[in-house]
C-alpha positions as CSV (number, residue, x, y, z in Angstrom):
1,X,72.0,43.0,160.9
2,X,70.5,40.2,158.8
3,X,73.2,37.7,157.6
4,X,72.9,38.7,153.9
5,X,73.4,42.4,154.6
6,X,76.9,42.3,156.1
7,X,78.7,42.1,152.7
8,X,76.6,45.0,151.4
9,X,77.4,47.1,154.4
10,X,81.1,46.4,153.9
11,X,80.9,47.3,150.2
12,X,79.0,50.5,151.1
13,X,81.8,51.5,153.5
14,X,84.5,50.7,150.9
15,X,82.7,52.7,148.2
16,X,82.4,55.7,150.6
17,X,86.1,55.6,151.3
18,X,87.0,55.4,147.6
19,X,84.6,58.2,146.6
20,X,85.8,60.3,149.5
21,X,89.4,59.8,148.5
22,X,88.8,61.1,145.0
23,X,89.6,64.7,144.0
24,X,92.3,66.9,145.3
25,X,93.7,66.4,148.7
26,X,96.3,69.1,148.4
27,X,99.0,66.5,147.8
28,X,99.6,67.7,144.3
29,X,98.5,64.5,142.7
30,X,95.8,66.2,140.6
31,X,95.6,69.3,138.5
32,X,93.8,72.3,140.0
33,X,93.9,76.1,140.2
34,X,97.1,77.9,141.0
35,X,96.5,78.9,144.6
36,X,99.3,80.3,146.7
37,X,102.5,81.7,145.2
38,X,104.7,79.1,146.8
39,X,103.1,76.3,144.8
40,X,104.4,73.9,147.4
41,X,102.4,70.7,147.8
42,X,103.2,68.3,150.5
43,X,102.7,69.3,154.1
44,X,104.9,67.4,156.5
45,X,104.2,66.7,160.2
46,X,105.8,69.9,161.2
47,X,103.5,71.9,159.0
48,X,106.1,72.7,156.4
49,X,105.3,72.7,152.7
50,X,107.6,70.9,150.3
51,X,107.6,71.6,146.5
52,X,107.3,68.6,144.1
53,X,108.7,68.9,140.6
54,X,107.7,66.4,138.0
55,X,107.7,65.9,134.2
56,X,104.6,66.1,132.0
57,X,103.8,66.4,128.3
58,X,103.1,69.9,127.1
59,X,101.8,70.5,123.6
60,X,104.5,71.7,121.2
61,X,107.3,71.2,123.7
62,X,107.1,67.6,124.7
63,X,108.0,66.5,128.2
64,X,109.0,69.4,130.5
65,X,109.2,70.2,134.2
66,X,105.9,71.1,135.9
67,X,104.9,72.0,139.5
68,X,102.6,70.0,141.7
69,X,99.5,71.5,139.9
70,X,100.8,70.7,136.4
71,X,102.0,74.2,135.5
72,X,105.0,74.6,133.3
73,X,108.3,75.6,135.1
74,X,110.7,78.0,133.5
75,X,114.2,79.3,133.8
76,X,115.3,82.9,133.3
77,X,118.4,83.8,131.3
78,X,119.1,86.8,133.6
79,X,119.7,84.4,136.6
80,X,123.4,83.6,137.1
81,X,125.2,81.3,139.4
82,X,122.0,79.6,140.6
83,X,120.7,82.9,142.1
84,X,117.4,84.6,141.2
85,X,117.3,88.1,139.8
86,X,113.5,88.1,139.5
87,X,111.9,90.2,142.3
88,X,109.1,92.8,142.6
89,X,106.9,93.1,139.6
90,X,108.9,90.4,137.8
91,X,108.1,87.9,140.6
92,X,104.5,88.9,140.4
93,X,104.3,87.8,136.7
94,X,106.8,85.0,137.1
95,X,106.2,83.5,140.6
96,X,109.2,81.7,141.9
97,X,108.7,78.0,143.0
98,X,109.5,78.1,146.7
99,X,109.7,75.4,149.3
100,X,110.0,75.0,153.1
101,X,112.0,71.8,152.8
102,X,114.0,69.8,150.3
103,X,112.1,69.6,147.0
104,X,110.9,66.2,145.9
105,X,111.1,64.7,142.4
106,X,108.3,62.8,140.8
107,X,107.3,61.3,137.5
108,X,110.7,61.7,135.7
109,X,112.3,64.6,137.4
110,X,115.8,63.8,138.7
111,X,116.6,64.2,142.4
112,X,120.2,64.8,141.6
113,X,119.2,68.0,139.7
114,X,116.9,69.4,142.4
115,X,118.2,71.9,144.9
116,X,117.3,75.3,146.4
117,X,118.7,78.8,146.5
118,X,118.0,81.5,149.1
119,X,116.0,84.5,147.9
120,X,116.6,88.0,149.3
121,X,113.4,87.7,151.5
122,X,114.8,84.5,153.0
123,X,112.5,82.1,151.3
124,X,114.0,79.0,149.5
125,X,113.5,78.8,145.8
126,X,113.6,75.5,144.0
127,X,116.4,75.1,141.4
128,X,116.8,72.4,138.8
129,X,120.2,71.8,137.2
130,X,121.3,75.1,138.8
131,X,118.4,77.1,137.3
132,X,115.9,78.8,139.7
133,X,112.4,77.8,138.7
134,X,109.3,79.9,138.0
135,X,105.8,79.6,136.8
136,X,104.1,82.1,134.5
137,X,100.9,84.0,135.4
138,X,99.7,83.9,131.8
139,X,99.6,80.1,131.9
140,X,96.0,79.6,133.1
141,X,95.8,75.8,133.0
142,X,98.0,72.8,133.3
143,X,99.8,72.2,130.0
144,X,100.0,75.8,129.0
145,X,103.5,77.0,128.1
146,X,102.9,80.6,127.0
147,X,106.2,81.7,128.6
148,X,108.5,79.5,126.5
149,X,111.0,81.4,124.3
150,X,109.5,84.6,125.6
151,X,111.4,87.8,126.4
152,X,110.3,89.6,129.6
153,X,112.0,91.6,132.3
154,X,115.2,91.9,130.4
155,X,115.9,88.3,129.3
156,X,114.4,85.1,127.8
157,X,112.4,82.5,129.6
158,X,112.3,78.8,128.7
159,X,110.6,75.7,129.9
160,X,113.1,73.0,131.1
161,X,113.3,69.3,130.2
162,X,114.1,66.6,132.7
163,X,117.7,66.7,131.4
164,X,117.9,70.4,132.6
165,X,118.1,71.6,129.0
166,X,115.7,74.2,127.6
167,X,112.7,73.1,125.5
168,X,112.5,74.2,121.9
169,X,109.2,75.3,120.3
């Protein structure tokens, strides 16, 4: 290669790496479509998927908990003692946030408030401040919060703030 071309070749390689690294890599760093019901994000070396819970600004609610894809996370007033009561058709409309490992906090979520609870089918559902977490199928894009202060399947649903308190409209 001619002497003046080496820096250009290095820049071309760097540019290709940067461009190739853009977009979604499945790590949950960007917003995308919903995908699988577990909504887990990080795949470990053993092939397990670990849910990531973070905090994002949602119109009319302020900063609330979201999953790895930016979808609002809700609690269900029918759940008691950290156990889910949402199964069957309910879980179809309000998919539980599940994980294969310990959930990870990001961007304002508190590790001390994250935990899991075992569902009837043996999967582990993510909890925050003792509340099992769910998304809502009617939320079609990150930032939607159509399920907040909504009555469905026998009780109210609310988005949660990083404090673990329910968000008000």
